[in-house]
N, C-alpha and C positions, 0 to 999 in steps of 0.2 A: 663870246659875244662879238669881238672884233672880227673873227673869222667869218661869222654869219653876215656881218655888214659888208665885208669885202666881197663875199660871194654874190650878194644882192647887187652891189655896185657893178661888178664884172658882168653879170647877166644883163643888166640894163645897158651897159656900154656896148656889148655885142649886139643887142637888139637894135640899138640906135645905128650902129655901123651897118648892119645888114639892111636896115630901112633906108639909110642914105644911099647905099650902093644900088638899091632897087630903084630909087628915084633918079639916079644919074643916067641910066640907060634902060631901054626896054628889056624885059626878061622873058625867057621862054617859059612855056607851060611847065616843063620839068623843073626849072629853077623856082617857079612860083610854088609848086608843090613842096619842094625841098625847104623853101623859106618858111612856109606855113608850119611844117613839121618842126623846124628849128625853133620857131617862136613858141609853139605849144610846149616843146621840151623845156625851153627856158622859163616859161610861165609856171610849169609844174615844179621846176627846181626852186623858183622864187617862193612859191606857196609852201613847199617843204621846209625851206630855210626859215620862213616866218613862223611856222608852227613850232619848230624846234627852239627858236628864240623865246617864244612865249612860255613853253614848258620849262626851259632852263631858268627863266626869271621867277616863275612860281615856286620852283624847288629851292631857289637860292634864298628867298625871303624868310621862310621859317627857319632855315639853318642859321641865318644871320641873327635871328631873334633868340635862338636857343631853345624854343619850344613852339608848338603849333599855335597859330593865332586863334584866339577865342573871344567871342563877343561877351561883354559883361552880362550877367543874369541878375534880374531883380525878382526876389521872392517876398511874399507878404507873410511875416511871422509876428503879428502884432504890431510891427513897424517894418519898414523896408529893409531887407537884407540884400546887400550888393555882393556878388561873388564873381570872380574871374579865375578860372583854374582852381588852384588850391589856396587861394587867398580870398578873404571875405571881410565884411564889416557890417555891423548892425547896431543901431542905436537902441539902448535899453532904458526903461523907465518904470516907475511904480508909484501909484498913489493909493493910500489907504486912509480913509477918514472914518472916525468912530464917534458914536453917541451912546453913552452908557449910564447905568444907574446901579448903585450899590446901596441896599437898605442900611440904615443906621440903627444898631441895637439900642434899645432904651437904656439910658444910663451911660452912653459913650459919647463924649464930646470930641468928635473928630471931623474937622472941616474938610478933610480929604475924601470923605465918603459922600453919598448922595449922587446928584447928577453931575456928569462931566463929559466933555467932548474934546477931541484933538485930531490933528493929522497924525496918525500912528506912524506912518512912514511916507516919505517922499524921496524917491531915488532917481538919479539920472546918471547915465554912463554909457558905455559901449563895450562890445566884445567882438572878437573876430579871429581869423586865422592869418598868420603871416606867411605861410608856405613852409614846405619841408618839415611838417609836423608841429611847428610852433604855433601857439595861440595865446590869447590874452583876454583879460576882463578887467574893467575899471568901473567902479560904482561909488558915488558919494551919496550919503543919506542925510537928509535934513529931518531931524527929530529932536525932541526935548530942547528946543531952542538952540541947537548946535548942529555942526556939520561933522560927520564922521566918515572915514573910509570903511566901506564894507568889503565886498569881494574885490580885491585889487591884487592880481597875480598874473604870472606868466606860466604857460603850460607847454609840455612837450609830449606828443603822443606817438608811440611806435608799437606796432603789433597790438598786444593786449595791455600794454603798459601806458600809464598816464602819470607824468611827473608834474607837480605843482609847486611853484615857488612864489611866496608872497603872503598876503593877509587872506586867510580863508578858514573855513570851518574845520575843526578837529572832527574826529570820527566818533562822536559821543553816543548817539542813539538814533533810532529810526525817526522819532518825532522831531528831533532837533534838525536832522538833515533834510527832512521834508520841508519844502518852501512854505513861507508864511502865507502865500497866496494859493497854496494847494492843499493845506491841511484841512482836517475835518472840523476844526473849531477856530475861533478867532485867535486864541492864544494856545501855545503849546502846553504840555503837561507841566504841573507845578514844579517838579523836581528839576527841570531843565534850567529854570531861572534861579531857583533856590541854590543849586549847586554851581552857579556861576559859569554855565556853559557859554562860550563866546568864540568869536573868530580870533585867531592869533597869528602872528608873523612866524612863518616856518617853511619847511620843506617836507613834502609828502610824496608818497608813491602808492599807486594802486594797480593791481593786476586783475583782469577779469577774463575768464574763460568759461564759456557755457554758463551753468548756473552758479559758479563759484566766483566770489569777489573777495580780495584781500586788500586791506588798506593799512598804511603805517605812516607815521609822521613824527618829526621832531620840531617843537615849537618853542618860542620865547614867551611873549605876552601880547596883549592886544595893543594896537597902535597908539591908543590914547595913553596907556601906562608907559609907553616907550618915549613919548614926546618930552621935549625939554621942559615944558611947563609942569610936568609931573615930577621933576627933580626936587630934591630936598633943599634946605637952606644953604647947604654947602656946595650946591651945583653938581654937575657931572651926571653921568648915567648911573642912577642908583638901582636900576632894575636889572638884576642878573638872574631872574627866574627862568626856568625852562621845563619842558614836559615832553613825554613820549606818549603817543596814543596809537592804538591799534584796534582794528575791527575786522571780523570775518563774517561773510554772509553766504548762505546756501539758499538759492531761490529756484527750486525746480518747478516745472509746470506739468500738471497732469490733465490732459485734455484741455478744457477751457479754464481750469482752476490754477491760479498762480499762488504759490506758497512762498513764504519768506521766514528764514530762521537766521538769527544773528547774535553775535556776542562781541563785546568790546571791553577793553581794559585801558586804564589811564594812570600815569604816575607823574606827579608834578613836584618839583623842588622850588620853594618860593624864594630862596636866597635872602637878599636884604629886604624883600617885601615882608618877611616874617616880622619885621620890627613894627609894622602897622597892623592894627587889629583887623581881622577878617570876619565878616558877618555872613550868615546863611539865613535868608529870609525870603518872603514871597508876598506879592500883592493879592488882594481878593479877586483873582482871575483877570479882570480887565486892567489894561496898562494905564488908562487915563486916571484911575484912582491911585494916588501916590502913597496911600497908607499901606502899612504892613501890620497885619493883625497877628501874625506869628513870625518869629525870627529869633536867632540867638543873639547874645551880647557879643561884643568884639572879642575874638579869639586870636591868640598869638600862635599861628600855625606855621610850621616849618616845611611840612610835606603833606601831600594829599594822594591817596590811593582810591580809585573808584573803578567799578566794573558793573556791567549790566548785561542783560539778556533780552532778546526781542523776538517776536513772532508776529506774522500777519498772514492773511489769506484774502484773495479776491476770487469770487465766483459769480459771474454774471453781474446782477445788480447789487449783490451783497459784498461787504468786506468786513473784516474784523482785524484788530490789532491789539497787542498787549506788550507791556514792557515792565521790567523791574530794574532799578539801579540802586547801588549801594555806594556811599561815600564815607571814607575813613580819614578824617583830618588828624594828623599827628601833631600835637601841641608841643610848645617849647618846654612845658612843665612835665613832659613825658606821658601825659594822658592821651589816649587815642579814642576819639569819639566814633560813634557808628550812627549815621543817618541813612534813611532809605526813602525811596519814592517810586511810584509806578502808576500805571493806568491800564484799564481794559475798555475797549470800545467796540461798538458794532454800528454799521451804517447800511443804508438801503437807498437806492435810487428809485423814485416814484416814476421816473421816465425810463425809456429803454436805453440807459447809459450804464457805463461801468467805470470804476476808478482806474486811473492810469498808474503804471508802475514801470520802473526801470532803473538800472544802476544802483540798486540797493535802497531806494526810497520811492514814495508815492509821487506821481507826476500831475501835470495839468490836465483837467477834464476838458475834453472836446465834445460838445453836445452833438448827438447824432442828428437832431432836428432843431437847429438854431431858431431863435426868434426871428420872424420876418421871412423865413424860408420854409414855411409849412409846419412849424412847431413852436414850442414855448421855451426851448432850451433844456437844460438839465436841472432836475429838482432832486435834492438829496436830503435825507434826515439821518441824524447820528445821535447816539447815546454814549456817554462815557462816565466811568467811575474813576476818579483821580485821587490818589493818596499821597500824602507827604508827612513824614515823621521826622521832626527835628529835636526829639528828646533822646538823650543818651547820657547815662551815668549822672554826673553833676550838672549837666546842661539841660535847661528846660526851654527849648525853643518853640514848642507847641506842635500840635498835630492838626492836619487839615484833611477832611474827607469831602470831596466834591462830587456832586451828582449833577451832570451837565447834559443838556440837549441842544442840538443845533438844527437849523433849517437853512440850506444853502441853495440859492438859485443862480445858475450860470446861464444867462440868456444867450450869450455868444462866447466863443473861446476868448480868454484873456480878460473877461469882465465877469464879476460875480457880486452877489449881495448876500450877507451873512447875518442871521439872527440867532442869538444864543440866550439860553437861560441856565442859571445854575443855582443850586442851594449848597452853601459851604458850611459844613458842620465843624466847629472848632473845639479843641480841647487844649487848655493851657495857653489861650490867646491873651491879647492885651486886656487887662482887667477892667470890668465895668465899675461904676461908682459904688455898687454894693459889694464889690470884691469878686464877683463871679468871673471865671475865665473860660467857662464852657457855654457856648451859645452858637447861634447860626445867623447867616446873612443871606439875603436873596440878591442875585445879580442878573441884570438884563443888559445885553450887549448887542450892538448893531454896527455893521461896517460895510462899506463898498470897497472892492478891490479892482484896480485897473493895473494890469501887469503886461508889459510888452518888451 
């Protein structure tokens, strides 16, 4: 840059000197022609030097920054997502409000049944990419008059690998991993709650290539159980439980039909948690009813082994899904129980829409004709049979057979309204006044979901 500046200064000095000389005495025609040629040559030289100076400056700035300059991009994905290069940030949130009713069997005095309403979930957080393959997610959930950490983790992505460290879902089942704002019913299958599926603190890895997906993780416990307030009277960290979880998925696509086949296995050692009784139980479908009509007594469990199989298909407006899961708690008295649960469902869009799928689970529905843009949004109906069996050997936890139907309206992406009906047929449930334990209840549920 100094060389270019000196060249410009020299050219200007020569031009001034020549001009001064021309003013000192009259010049001949030949000298005038020579002078004009010299001035033109110097002008061309100055313009060339200025051009090279600008080009040199433009090339130096990106090199000094270490990467090409790029203007931030703002995308709308339910909320603004700001991205610059391989870095990004997006605010996340979720609102779910329920109004539900569970019929009260004649002869059962249970104040937890009948009409109930609640904010099922209210979440707020953020997610993004830090660059060089690193990402993060942080969400806090306000529910049951408390605040919990839900997805709170760091990720690293390279090639087909994804590593996750923090509080996140284990790889239990298709229905559990499908988001609660993208499922086909307000609540997941009964076995997912009864078998205590939950997020836990741990390290996991998954690898995806084409239709194949493999997932594996090592976990401790949920963040609430690891908190100091969960310690016993002697203080200290009394939770030394840990688990290993794995899941494999094969999801080929034939034409427009998406298939899904999966299997998972889980082993957990409860450690000192085995000193506290562990119960397996389930609400009558809706979460706002805090009653449990079936459930085991407190069991002293030292280990758990569970495994499941899953399958699903999406073809145009149709979808189907089915799962079975088995849980074998190993008690301290040496007796191993055998519990089981599963479901089968089928769904159909009344509008020209299809259920989304990716990464081994169902995704968010994006209406082809949203409300206000020439359509009414997406309208979907679903039917499900839901089974849970908590009877095993000397344990009588009860059996639930649920017959469920849902109507889901998604006027625009990220917002939907959910109406559910269910008839739950019980065997071995909480006894009525006359001693009967076999009876049924009707359930009506409604919810609006806002997810961004």
